[in-house]
C-alpha positions as CSV (number, residue, x, y, z in Angstrom):
1,M,-137.9,59.8,175.1
2,T,-137.8,57.5,172.2
3,Q,-140.7,55.0,171.9
4,Q,-139.4,52.8,169.2
5,A,-142.8,51.9,168.0
6,K,-141.5,50.1,165.0
7,T,-139.8,47.5,167.1
8,W,-142.9,46.2,168.9
9,Q,-145.3,43.7,167.5
10,H,-149.0,43.2,167.6
11,H,-150.6,39.7,168.1
12,D,-153.8,38.1,169.2
13,I,-154.3,35.2,171.5
14,L,-157.3,33.1,172.6
15,T,-157.4,32.8,176.4
16,N,-160.3,31.8,178.7
17,G,-162.8,31.9,175.8
18,V,-161.9,35.4,174.6
19,R,-159.5,36.8,172.1
20,L,-157.0,39.3,173.6
21,H,-154.9,41.7,171.5
22,Y,-151.5,42.4,172.9
23,V,-148.3,44.2,172.0
24,T,-145.0,42.6,172.7
25,Q,-141.2,43.4,172.4
26,G,-138.0,41.8,173.6
27,K,-136.8,38.4,174.8
28,G,-136.2,37.1,178.3
29,P,-138.2,36.8,181.5
30,L,-141.9,37.7,181.0
31,I,-143.2,41.1,182.1
32,M,-147.0,41.5,181.9
33,L,-148.2,45.2,181.7
34,L,-151.9,45.6,182.7
35,H,-153.5,49.0,181.8
36,G,-156.3,50.8,183.6
37,F,-159.5,52.8,182.7
38,P,-160.0,54.4,180.3
39,E,-156.9,53.2,178.6
40,F,-155.3,50.3,176.6
41,W,-151.9,48.9,175.9
42,Y,-150.7,52.3,174.7
43,S,-150.5,53.6,178.2
44,W,-147.2,51.6,178.5
45,R,-145.6,53.1,175.3
46,Y,-142.6,54.4,177.4
47,Q,-142.1,51.2,179.4
48,I,-142.3,48.6,176.6
49,P,-139.1,49.5,174.7
50,F,-137.3,50.4,178.0
51,L,-138.0,47.0,179.6
52,A,-137.4,45.1,176.3
53,D,-133.9,46.8,176.1
54,A,-133.3,45.7,179.7
55,G,-133.6,42.1,178.7
56,Y,-137.3,41.2,179.2
57,Q,-140.1,39.8,177.1
58,V,-142.6,42.6,177.5
59,V,-146.3,41.9,176.9
60,A,-148.9,44.6,177.1
61,P,-152.5,43.3,176.5
62,D,-155.7,45.1,175.8
63,L,-157.7,43.7,178.7
64,R,-161.0,42.1,178.1
65,G,-163.5,44.7,176.7
66,Y,-160.9,47.2,175.7
67,N,-159.6,48.5,172.3
68,D,-158.9,45.5,170.0
69,S,-159.7,42.7,172.4
70,D,-163.0,40.9,172.4
71,K,-165.9,42.6,174.2
72,P,-168.2,39.8,175.4
73,R,-171.4,40.5,177.4
74,G,-170.0,39.1,180.6
75,G,-166.9,38.1,182.3
76,Y,-165.9,41.4,183.9
77,D,-165.7,40.0,187.5
78,I,-162.2,39.8,188.9
79,P,-161.9,36.0,189.0
80,T,-162.7,35.7,185.3
81,L,-160.3,38.6,184.4
82,L,-157.6,36.8,186.3
83,R,-158.1,33.6,184.3
84,D,-157.7,35.7,181.2
85,I,-154.2,36.6,182.4
86,V,-153.4,33.0,183.5
87,G,-154.3,31.9,180.0
88,L,-152.2,34.6,178.5
89,I,-149.1,33.6,180.5
90,K,-149.5,29.9,179.7
91,G,-150.4,30.6,176.0
92,L,-147.1,32.4,175.7
93,G,-145.4,29.2,176.9
94,Q,-144.3,30.7,180.3
95,E,-144.7,29.4,183.8
96,K,-144.8,32.8,185.6
97,A,-144.5,36.5,185.0
98,I,-143.5,39.7,186.6
99,I,-146.9,41.4,187.0
100,V,-147.2,45.1,186.6
101,G,-150.5,47.0,186.8
102,H,-151.9,50.5,186.8
103,D,-155.4,51.6,188.0
104,W,-157.7,48.7,187.1
105,G,-154.7,46.8,185.9
106,G,-153.2,47.4,189.3
107,V,-156.4,46.1,191.0
108,L,-155.9,42.9,188.9
109,A,-152.2,42.8,189.7
110,W,-152.9,42.8,193.5
111,A,-155.6,40.2,193.0
112,F,-153.4,38.0,190.8
113,A,-150.6,37.9,193.3
114,I,-153.1,36.9,196.0
115,S,-154.9,34.3,193.9
116,Y,-151.9,32.9,191.8
117,P,-148.8,33.4,193.9
118,S,-147.0,30.6,192.0
119,L,-147.5,32.4,188.7
120,T,-146.2,35.7,190.1
121,E,-142.4,36.3,190.0
122,R,-142.6,39.8,191.2
123,L,-145.3,42.4,191.6
124,I,-145.3,46.1,190.6
125,V,-148.4,48.3,191.2
126,L,-148.9,51.8,190.1
127,N,-151.6,54.1,191.6
128,A,-153.9,51.2,192.5
129,P,-154.9,50.4,196.1
130,H,-154.3,47.1,197.9
131,P,-157.8,45.8,198.3
132,A,-157.6,45.7,202.2
133,A,-156.2,49.2,202.3
134,F,-159.0,50.4,199.9
135,Q,-161.6,48.7,202.1
136,R,-160.1,50.6,205.2
137,E,-160.0,54.0,203.5
138,L,-163.5,53.8,202.1
139,R,-164.6,54.2,205.7
140,T,-163.3,57.8,205.5
141,W,-165.2,60.6,204.0
142,K,-162.0,61.8,202.1
143,Q,-161.7,58.6,200.0
144,L,-165.4,58.1,199.7
145,R,-165.7,61.6,198.1
146,K,-162.8,60.8,195.7
147,S,-164.6,57.5,194.6
148,W,-167.8,59.2,193.5
149,Y,-167.4,58.1,189.9
150,A,-167.4,54.4,190.8
151,F,-170.8,54.9,192.4
152,A,-172.1,56.9,189.4
153,F,-171.0,54.1,187.1
154,Q,-173.6,51.9,188.8
155,I,-176.4,53.8,187.0
156,P,-177.6,51.8,183.9
157,W,-176.7,53.2,180.4
158,L,-176.3,56.8,181.6
159,P,-172.5,56.6,182.0
160,E,-172.1,55.1,178.6
161,Y,-174.2,57.8,177.1
162,M,-172.4,60.7,178.8
163,L,-168.9,59.4,178.1
164,G,-169.8,58.4,174.6
165,R,-171.1,61.7,173.5
166,N,-169.3,63.5,170.7
167,H,-167.3,60.5,169.9
168,A,-166.1,60.0,173.5
169,A,-164.8,63.5,173.7
170,L,-165.2,63.4,177.5
171,I,-162.6,60.7,177.7
172,T,-159.9,63.1,176.6
173,S,-160.9,65.7,179.2
174,M,-161.1,63.1,181.9
175,I,-157.5,62.1,181.3
176,S,-156.3,65.6,180.9
177,T,-158.0,66.8,184.1
178,A,-156.5,64.0,186.2
179,A,-153.0,64.7,185.0
180,V,-150.6,67.1,186.7
181,Q,-148.1,67.0,183.9
182,K,-150.5,68.3,181.2
183,T,-147.8,68.3,178.5
184,A,-147.7,64.4,178.8
185,F,-151.1,64.4,177.0
186,P,-151.0,66.5,173.8
187,P,-153.9,66.2,171.4
188,E,-152.4,63.5,169.3
189,V,-151.9,61.3,172.4
190,L,-155.4,61.9,173.8
191,E,-156.8,61.0,170.4
192,H,-155.5,57.5,170.8
193,F,-157.4,57.0,174.0
194,R,-160.6,58.6,172.5
195,V,-160.5,56.3,169.5
196,A,-159.9,53.2,171.6
197,M,-162.9,54.0,173.9
198,S,-165.1,54.9,170.9
199,K,-164.9,51.3,169.6
200,P,-168.2,49.5,169.7
201,G,-168.8,48.0,173.1
202,A,-165.7,49.4,174.8
203,L,-167.3,51.9,177.1
204,H,-170.0,49.4,178.2
205,A,-167.4,46.6,178.8
206,S,-165.0,49.0,180.8
207,I,-167.7,50.4,183.0
208,N,-168.9,46.8,183.7
209,Y,-165.6,46.3,185.6
210,Y,-167.0,48.8,188.2
211,R,-170.5,47.3,188.1
212,S,-169.2,43.8,188.7
213,I,-167.4,44.7,191.9
214,F,-170.6,46.2,193.3
215,H,-172.6,43.2,192.3
216,H,-170.2,40.7,193.8
217,P,-168.5,42.6,196.7
218,F,-167.7,39.5,198.7
219,K,-166.5,37.4,195.8
220,M,-163.9,39.8,194.4
221,F,-161.1,37.2,194.3
222,G,-163.1,34.0,194.3
223,E,-162.2,31.9,197.4
224,K,-159.2,34.0,198.4
225,N,-159.3,36.5,201.2
226,I,-158.3,40.0,200.3
227,K,-156.2,40.2,203.5
228,Q,-154.2,37.1,202.5
229,K,-150.5,38.1,202.7
230,I,-148.5,38.6,199.5
231,M,-145.0,37.3,200.3
232,I,-143.3,38.1,197.0
233,P,-141.2,41.2,196.5
234,T,-143.6,44.1,195.7
235,L,-143.0,47.6,194.5
236,L,-145.8,50.3,194.7
237,I,-145.3,53.5,192.7
238,W,-147.6,56.3,193.5
239,G,-148.3,59.7,191.9
240,E,-149.0,61.7,195.0
241,Q,-151.5,64.2,193.3
242,D,-154.0,61.5,192.3
243,I,-157.5,63.1,192.4
244,A,-159.2,59.7,192.7
245,L,-157.0,57.8,195.2
246,D,-155.9,59.3,198.5
247,I,-152.2,59.1,199.5
248,A,-153.3,57.2,202.7
249,L,-153.7,54.2,200.5
250,T,-149.9,53.9,200.4
251,Q,-149.6,53.6,204.2
252,G,-149.7,50.6,206.5
253,L,-149.4,48.0,203.8
254,E,-146.6,45.9,205.5
255,R,-149.2,44.0,207.3
256,W,-150.5,42.5,204.1
257,V,-147.4,42.8,201.9
258,P,-144.2,42.3,204.1
259,A,-141.7,42.7,201.3
260,I,-143.1,46.0,199.9
261,S,-141.2,49.0,198.8
262,V,-143.2,52.2,198.2
263,K,-142.0,55.0,195.9
264,R,-144.0,58.2,195.8
265,I,-143.7,60.8,193.0
266,S,-144.8,64.2,194.2
267,T,-144.9,65.7,190.7
268,S,-147.4,63.3,189.2
269,G,-151.1,62.7,189.1
270,H,-152.9,59.5,188.5
271,W,-151.3,58.6,185.1
272,V,-147.9,58.2,186.7
273,Q,-146.1,56.0,184.0
274,Q,-147.1,58.5,181.3
275,E,-146.6,61.7,183.4
276,Q,-143.2,60.7,184.8
277,P,-141.9,57.8,182.6
278,E,-138.2,58.2,183.2
279,Q,-138.6,58.2,187.0
280,V,-141.1,55.3,186.8
281,N,-138.7,53.3,184.6
282,R,-135.8,53.9,186.9
283,Y,-137.8,52.7,190.0
284,I,-138.8,49.5,188.0
285,Q,-135.3,48.8,186.9
286,D,-133.8,49.3,190.3
287,F,-136.5,47.0,191.8
288,L,-135.9,44.3,189.3
289,H,-132.2,44.4,189.7
290,N,-132.2,44.0,193.5
């Protein structure tokens, strides 16, 4: 699949008091692509040119604390991270966006649609649980066991030390281990993620996302209730062989998201848009054209 790297552009923008780096391509309605942990904008390398060719202005930022964006000491709680996205949309001169998120970016995408429905044109989430469904499944031993790493990240300094050893070599094995399609992550691709997470402050900032949730469990979305209904058209794409998130998280979502469509990909693990990019792109295109 051609990535057309020469056609996308790199920019910086000041939003909510921080400088965010982002990659952009295309013209048209705005699509915001939000990456997860331990990634950066590069996770969307297959979607950026595809969606730009389909007639959209595609923007894939490095979230606060990641890669080439600022890494302040604080601001890793969900309400602050959402304000980063609001500022990015408005700083680009747009009134709303199609919000797409994977992993932690998916957590933010769900939260954004709940907290800022007027700014959300459509919602697309990849392998990230609706917050109410996650709350439900955390009561089961199966999901609790899969979420062990989030609890381990609460330990001060040790996660940063372990993941940062040997120039963040463990990051590459973490990504490869969670992938079903190992060929999607040759050494040269894994090196991009290792380098990004090796940048000063990146590991500490990204792990603080997890710590912030534990520190403020009842203020995840500010004043908004996590069970507040999302009424906009929503697509959930799920790699079924996710080692961290159980398939049960894709079930029973209509009570919170009435207009949801769920697409499961049996041949993918957690990194679904990188493991099965053509299938993911087709699902996104079909959803946006309906």
